[in-house]
C-alpha positions in Angstrom: -4.0 -46.4 9.5 -5.5 -44.4 6.6 -3.6 -44.4 3.3 -5.7 -41.5 1.9 -3.4 -38.9 0.4 -3.8 -35.2 1.3 -5.4 -33.1 -1.4 -2.8 -30.9 -3.3 -3.2 -27.2 -3.1 -5.5 -26.2 -6.0 -4.5 -23.3 -8.3 -6.5 -20.1 -8.5 -8.4 -21.4 -11.6 -9.6 -24.5 -9.8 -11.7 -24.9 -6.7 -9.8 -22.8 -4.3 -11.3 -24.3 -1.1 -10.6 -27.8 0.0 -13.5 -30.2 -0.8 -12.9 -31.9 2.6 -15.0 -29.2 4.1 -17.8 -27.4 2.1 -18.1 -24.7 4.7 -14.7 -23.3 3.9 -13.2 -23.9 7.4 -10.3 -25.8 6.0 -8.9 -23.7 3.2 -6.5 -24.5 0.4 -4.7 -21.2 1.2 -3.6 -19.8 4.5 -6.5 -17.4 5.0 -7.0 -15.0 7.9 -10.7 -15.9 7.9 -11.6 -13.8 11.0 -10.3 -10.7 9.3 -12.2 -11.5 6.2 -15.4 -11.9 8.1 -14.8 -8.6 9.9 -14.1 -7.0 6.5 -17.3 -8.2 4.8 -19.4 -7.1 7.8 -17.7 -3.7 7.7 -18.2 -3.3 4.0 -21.9 -3.8 4.3 -22.2 -1.4 7.3 -20.1 1.3 5.8 -20.8 1.1 2.1 -24.5 0.1 2.3 -26.3 0.6 -1.0 -23.1 1.5 -2.7 -22.2 -2.2 -2.9 -25.3 -3.0 -5.0 -24.1 -0.5 -7.7 -20.6 -2.1 -8.0 -19.7 -5.3 -9.8 -18.1 -8.2 -7.9 -14.8 -7.5 -9.6 -14.6 -4.0 -8.0 -11.3 -3.3 -6.2 -11.9 -3.8 -2.4 -8.6 -1.9 -1.8 -10.1 1.2 -3.5 -13.2 1.0 -1.3 -11.1 0.7 1.8 -9.0 3.7 0.7 -12.2 5.7 0.0 -13.8 5.2 3.4 -12.0 6.2 6.6 -14.0 3.7 8.7 -12.4 0.9 6.6 -8.8 2.0 7.3 -8.2 -0.8 9.8 -8.4 -3.2 6.9 -5.7 -1.4 4.8 -3.0 -4.0 5.6 -5.2 -6.9 4.8 -6.5 -5.6 1.4 -3.0 -4.3 0.3 -1.4 -7.7 0.9 -0.4 -9.1 -2.6 -2.1 -12.3 -1.7 -5.5 -10.6 -0.9 -7.1 -10.8 -4.4 -6.4 -14.6 -4.6 -7.6 -15.1 -1.1 -10.8 -13.1 -1.8 -11.5 -15.2 -4.9 -10.9 -18.4 -2.9 -13.5 -17.5 -0.3 -15.9 -16.2 -2.9 -15.5 -19.5 -4.8 -16.4 -21.5 -1.7 -19.3 -19.2 -0.8 -20.9 -19.4 -4.2 -20.7 -23.2 -4.7 -24.2 -24.5 -5.3 -24.0 -26.7 -2.1 -23.3 -23.5 -0.1 -26.1 -21.5 -1.6 -29.8 -21.6 -0.9 -32.3 -21.7 -3.8 -33.3 -18.3 -2.7 -29.8 -17.0 -3.2 -29.5 -18.6 -6.6 -32.9 -17.3 -7.7 -32.0 -13.8 -6.5 -28.7 -13.9 -8.6 -30.6 -15.1 -11.7 -33.4 -12.7 -11.3 -31.0 -9.7 -11.1 -29.0 -11.0 -14.0 -32.0 -11.7 -16.2 -33.4 -8.2 -15.4 -30.3 -6.2 -16.5 -30.6 -4.1 -19.6 -28.0 -5.7 -21.8 -29.1 -9.2 -20.8 -32.1 -8.7 -23.1 -29.8 -9.5 -26.1 -29.8 -13.1 -24.9 -33.6 -13.5 -24.9 -35.3 -15.6 -27.5 -36.7 -13.4 -30.3 -34.2 -10.6 -29.9 -33.1 -9.8 -33.4 -29.6 -10.4 -34.7 -27.4 -7.3 -34.6 -27.1 -5.6 -38.0 -24.0 -6.3 -40.1 -21.9 -3.4 -41.2 -20.8 -2.5 -44.7 -17.3 -3.8 -43.9 -18.8 -7.2 -42.8 -20.5 -7.6 -46.1 -17.4 -6.6 -47.9 -15.2 -9.1 -46.1 -17.8 -11.9 -46.6 -17.8 -11.2 -50.4 -14.1 -11.0 -50.7 -13.1 -13.8 -48.3 -12.2 -17.2 -49.8 -12.5 -20.6 -48.2 -9.7 -21.6 -45.9 -8.4 -18.1 -45.6 -6.2 -17.4 -42.6 -7.0 -14.7 -40.0 -4.1 -12.6 -41.4 -5.5 -12.8 -44.9 -9.0 -11.8 -43.6 -7.4 -8.8 -41.8 -5.8 -7.7 -45.1 -9.2 -7.6 -46.7 -10.5 -5.4 -43.9 -7.6 -3.0 -44.6 -8.4 -3.0 -48.3 -12.0 -1.8 -47.5 -10.7 1.6 -46.4 -9.3 2.4 -49.8 -11.6 0.5 -52.1 -13.8 3.0 -54.1 -16.3 0.2 -55.0 -18.0 -0.2 -51.7 -21.3 1.6 -52.3 -23.3 -1.7 -52.7 -21.9 -2.9 -49.4 -22.9 0.3 -47.7 -26.4 -0.2 -49.1 -26.5 -3.8 -47.7 -25.4 -2.5 -44.3 -28.1 0.2 -44.3 -30.7 -2.3 -45.3 -29.7 -4.5 -42.4 -30.0 -1.6 -40.1 -33.5 -1.0 -41.3 -34.3 -4.7 -40.7 -32.8 -4.6 -37.2 -34.7 -1.5 -36.1 -38.0 -2.9 -37.4 -37.5 -6.2 -35.7 -36.3 -4.6 -32.5 -39.5 -2.4 -32.4 -41.6 -5.5 -33.0 -39.8 -7.3 -30.2 -40.3 -4.5 -27.8 -44.0 -4.2 -28.6 -44.6 -8.0 -28.3 -42.7 -8.3 -25.0 -43.1 -5.0 -23.3 -45.1 -6.4 -20.4 -42.3 -8.9 -19.7 -39.3 -6.6 -19.9 -37.8 -4.7 -17.0 -37.5 -0.9 -17.2 -33.7 -1.3 -17.7 -34.3 -3.6 -20.7 -36.8 -1.1 -22.2 -34.3 1.7 -21.8 -31.6 -0.4 -23.4 -33.8 -1.2 -26.4 -34.9 2.4 -26.8 -31.3 3.6 -26.7 -30.3 1.0 -29.4 -33.2 2.3 -31.6 -32.2 5.9 -31.1 -28.6 5.2 -31.9 -29.3 3.3 -35.1 -32.6 4.9 -36.4 -31.1 8.3 -37.3 -28.7 6.5 -39.6 -31.6 4.7 -41.3 -33.8 7.7 -41.9 -33.0 10.1 -44.7 -35.5 13.1 -44.5 -35.1 15.6 -47.3 -32.1 16.1 -49.5 -28.8 14.8 -48.1 -26.4 17.4 -46.9 -22.8 17.1 -47.8 -20.9 15.8 -44.9 -17.3 15.3 -44.3 -16.3 11.8 -44.9 -16.2 9.9 -41.6 -13.5 7.5 -40.8 -14.6 3.9 -40.9 -15.3 2.4 -37.5 -12.6 0.4 -35.9 -12.9 -3.3 -36.3 -12.9 -5.7 -33.4 -9.3 -6.6 -34.3 -8.3 -2.9 -34.4 -9.9 -2.4 -31.0 -8.0 -5.4 -29.6 -4.7 -4.0 -30.9 -5.4 -0.5 -29.5 -6.4 -1.8 -26.0 -3.4 -4.0 -25.8 -1.0 -1.6 -27.5 1.6 -1.8 -24.7 1.8 -5.5 -25.0 2.7 -5.3 -28.7 4.8 -2.2 -28.6 8.1 -4.2 -28.6 7.2 -5.6 -32.0 7.3 -3.8 -35.4 5.8 -4.2 -38.9 4.6 -7.6 -40.0 5.9 -9.3 -36.9 3.7 -7.1 -34.8 0.6 -7.8 -37.0 1.2 -11.5 -36.9 1.6 -11.4 -33.1 -1.7 -9.4 -32.7 -3.6 -11.8 -35.0 -2.2 -14.8 -33.2 -3.4 -13.4 -29.8 -6.7 -12.3 -31.3 -7.5 -15.7 -32.8 -7.1 -17.3 -29.4 -9.6 -15.1 -27.6 -12.5 -16.9 -25.9 -16.0 -16.2 -27.2 -16.7 -14.0 -24.2 -13.6 -11.9 -24.8 -14.3 -11.6 -28.5 -17.8 -10.3 -27.8 -16.3 -7.4 -25.8 -14.3 -6.2 -28.8 -17.2 -6.8 -31.2 -19.4 -4.6 -29.0 -16.7 -1.9 -29.1 -16.7 -2.1 -32.9 -20.5 -1.9 -33.1 -20.7 1.3 -31.0 
């Protein structure tokens, strides 16, 4: 008689399909697999090319609500357990042992051809640092806490002696545009149309700030761009609304300091817009 213990039910963050069967027949969750198969077939038939324009995280429930022919699946997709069940099946389907090399190559080809992915390519220049970045770097002392660094960022808004930092920021923009143009010229034949458009857009957004044709016109002073921390606080305002004053700031900074690198990049991109 076998003494082998049954596998425990994995959590959503772990492998969500039992390793006892790579095909997903035996699931760690109680899945209505027939209904799921009918759903994915119907999604392809009804939505067609629309699916290729949506990310994998798109709400299936909204698609079902949008298309009358998908109404039979309303009960399935509106079940609170559906998102977890969908992720479980998706996790099983995309395991390397359940994919062909053609599948994997197709995913990589699509990913590496996307516009924004070009920023990962070797030779792509480092993003320009802003005046506030130079300011914080100059004022920051070793072993400063995140809270203390945030206070320096606040000081920047009211500090009259920031002209040299603005010049440093402008010089770095000039550097970035020059290097980006050189990157495009050197790699044009290897870049996709999406990537060329992405680079052209980046140049158009930054270059007008660099150029200074003719005498400068007096302009109303623009508000400084929001920092990544400020964007994080704004996006998650509801979460921190129950706190006030210094307690709120400390709570925000604590959460912000625990962001993963991928999450932090999102807010840094918002700050760089």
